[in-house]
N, C-alpha and C positions, 0 to 999 in steps of 0.2 A: 434245755435250750430255749432261748426266748423266741416266741412266735414272731414271724415276719409279718408286719401289718401291710395290707394292700394300700396303695396310694388312694387318697380321697379324691374322688372324681367330681369335677365341676362340669355339668353338662351344658349349661346355658350362660349367657352373659348376664341375664337377670339374676341367676343364682350367685354369680360372682359378686355382683353389686350388693346383694342382700348379705352375703357372708362377710363382706368387708365394710359393712355399715354405711353403704352408699345409697343415695336416692335411686329409685327405679330408673333404668336407662331410657333415654328418649327414643332410642331405636333398639329393637330386640336383637339385631344382628351385628351392630357395630357400635363401639363406644370409645371415647377418649376420656380417660380418668386422670384427674390430677392426684399425684401421689400424696399431696398434703391432705387430701380428704380420706385417704384409706386408713382404716382402723386395723392396726396390727396387735395381736395379743400373744403374749409369751406362752399361753396355754397350747398354742399350735406349734411350738417349737418341736423340732424333730418329727413333725408330721409331713409325710410326702404327699404331693398333690399332682394331679394331672388334669389338663383342660381339654375340652372337646372343640376348642377353637384356637385360632392363631393369636399369639401375643407378641407385640413389639413394644419394648419399653426402654425409656431413658431414665436412669436412676442416679440420684446423688444422696447417699445416706450412710455415713460412717458407722452407724450403730447396727446395721443389718447386714447379714451375710446370706448368700444364696448358694445352695449346693445343686448343681445341675450336671447330670452324668457323673463323672468322677472328679470334678473340680469345683473349688469354692471361689466365690467372688466377693470382694469387699467393695461396696458402692461408695467409694470416696472420690471418684473421678467421674467424668461424664462417660458413662458406659451404656452402650446400646446393646440390647440383649434380645435374642429371637427364640421363640419356641413354637413348634408345630403341634397340632392336636395329638394327644396321646403321649407326649414326652413328660418325664417325671422330674419334679424339682422339689426342693425343700427350702424354706425360709427360716433363719435363726435370728432371734433378737437378743442382743446383749442385755443381761439382767441389770447391769449397772448404768444403763443409759436409756433415756426415753428417745425413741427415734424422731429425728426432725426430717420429715419427708420432703423431698422435692423431686421434680421430674414428672413424667407422664407415662401412661401405658395405653397403647392402642390395641383394642380387642376386636378381632374380625372373625365372625362365624363363617365356616365354609359355605353355608347357604347364601350368604350375601354376595359372594363372587361366583356362584354357580352359573355354569353355561357361559362364562366370559373367557376371554383370552388369558386373563390372570389365573383363573382356576386351573387351566392347563399348564401354565408356566411357573406357578409359584414355587414348586419344589425344585426348579432349576437353580434357584438361589441357594447356594450351598450352605449358607449360614443357618438355614432351617434344618439341615440334616446332620450337623456335626454331633457324633456320639460323645465326644468330649469337646465342649463348646469353647470357641475362642471369642470372648466378648470383644466388642468394638469400642476402642477408646477414641473419643471425639475431640478434635480441637475446638476452640471457641467458635471459629467461623463455620465449621461443619455442623456444630450444634445449632447455630442460628438458622442454617439452611433447613435442617430437619424440623426444627420447632415451627418454622413458617409453614411447612407442608402440613404438619399435624394440625396447626391452627386453621388452615383452610378446610381440612376434613371436618373438624369440629363445627366450624361455622356453617358448612354445607348441610350437615344433618340436623343442626339446630334451626335452620331455616325451614320454610314450608316445603315439605317433601313433594316433588313433582316427578314426572316421567324422566327427567334428565338427571336427577339427584344421584341415583345409583351409579350411573356411568361416569359422572364427574368424580365421585368419591373413589371409585376403582382406579380412575386415571391418576388421582393424587397418590393412592397407595402404591401403584406401579412406579411412579416417580420416586417416592420415598425408597423403595426397594432398590431401584437402580442407583440412586445416590449412595445407599449403604454398600452396595457392591463395589462402587468406586472407592469408597473410604476403606473398605477391607483390603483392597489391593494396595492402597497407600500404606496401610498398617503392615502388610507383609514386607514392604520395602523398608520402612522406617525402623521397624523393630529388629534391627540387624543382629544384635547379639543373641537374642532368643532364637531367631530363625536359623542363624548359622550354627547354633548348638544342635538344632535338629538335623541340619545337613551333616555335621560331624558325626552325630550318632547314627544316622543312616549309613554313612560310609563304614563305620565300625561294624554295624549289623551285617552288611553285605560281605565284608571281608571275612568275618567270622563264619558266616554261613558257607561260603565257598571253601574256606580253609578246612572245614569239617569233612568235606567230600560227601560221598554217598549220594550224589545227584541222580544216579541211576535209580535209586530207591525212593528218594523224597522229592525229586524234581526241583524246579526253580522255586524260589520263595515267592509266595503270592503277595499281592499288594496288601491284602487284608492282614496277612501275617506280619508284615513290616509295620503297618499302621498300628496294630495292636501293641507291638513292642515299643513304639514311640508314643503310645497313649493318645493318639489322635485318630480321627476317622479317615478312611481311604480318600474321600473327596477332599477333605481339608488338606491332607498331605499332598495330593496331586496338584491342588490349587496353589499351595505354597511353593512347591518345587517349580511349577510352571512359571510363576512370577519371578522367582529368584534365579532359575537356571534355564528356563525355556523348554524344559523337558518334563515329562510325566514320571511317576514312580516306576511304571513299567519300563520306560526308556532307560532309567538309571539301572534297573536290574539287568537289562540287556547289555548295557555298557560294561558292567562288571563281568558278565558272562563272556563278552568278547575279549576282555583282558585275560581271562583264564584260557580261552581258546588260543590267543596269540602266544601265550607262554608255552603251551603244549606244542603248537605248530613250529615254534622256533627252537625248542630245546629237546624235543623227542623225535623219534622216527615212527611214532604210532600212526597207523593208517587214519585217514579222515573219518572213516566210519567208526573207528574205535574211539576217537576223540569226541565225536558227536554223541556216542553212546555214554561215555563217561560224564558228559555235561548234561545228560538227562533227555536227549533227543531220541525218539524211536526211529526216526528216519534221517539219514545223513543229508538228504535233499533239503529238509527244513533247516538244518543247521547251516548248510552252505548258503541258502537264500538269506538268512538273517545276517550271516557274516558279511556277505557282499553288500547288503543294504547299509551296513555300518561302516565298512572300510573301503568300499568300491572295488575290492579285490575278492576273488574266490579264495577259499582256504589253500588250494594248490598254488595259486599265484602268490599268495602271501608267503608260503613256505619257500618257494623258489627264490624269493627276494633275499633270503638269508644264505643262499648257496652261491 
């Protein structure tokens, strides 16, 4: 059996510059790199990498593919791509083409934002946490906005560094992340076919899960369980559902549970406690509370409405 190689770890931004044939960075903790200056080598094909710093990149390169998590990306459109420290990726270069690089990459070491509001909040931006990443496809106008922000960051650390520089750069980074979050929400809405397929598949998974029964033994499906079947992360799934439907994954699970409860209440004479137990509740009070929060009626009141 072939040995699994550990990812190659790049600890510093200076090491990244050296490995990619770039001049020494002007600042050790932050750098904006022009993709046209990066040296890619096919000898690193199928090598996995991990960075000890944040990476935000805009790439246009039809000859290069990146594998991140469980998905591959072709950089033939304006794609904004985020990675947090410790995440694993792999770059593959087509042997029949010489890459024509374009775009930029913003590298941010955690020490640069240490003890700032951004340090506390950066992981709230869900696109850094996707176990299967949804790259952000930018319109031309959106790309202009982000290019301008990155240009400001580059100009600031190229200038004489003073006591205001770090705070100004962090402010620009925060602005960039906020715009990216807005653009992600736009993408959730505009990519209707793909996203509605996820909704359809979610419905199929829930129907099948409840059809199989044995909720007393296995309980309700977890958000993680559903996300795994859909090949997305829990945060990504809940973010998508919230934009498209106004509900979280957990709320969708509860809606399907209430459908099952309504069926039993209206078609059987089972006691409320027995229905609650069949649906995976240890205590009927918990079941009744959830049912009323969803329907504005108690289970007893709902059943009476059919008599």
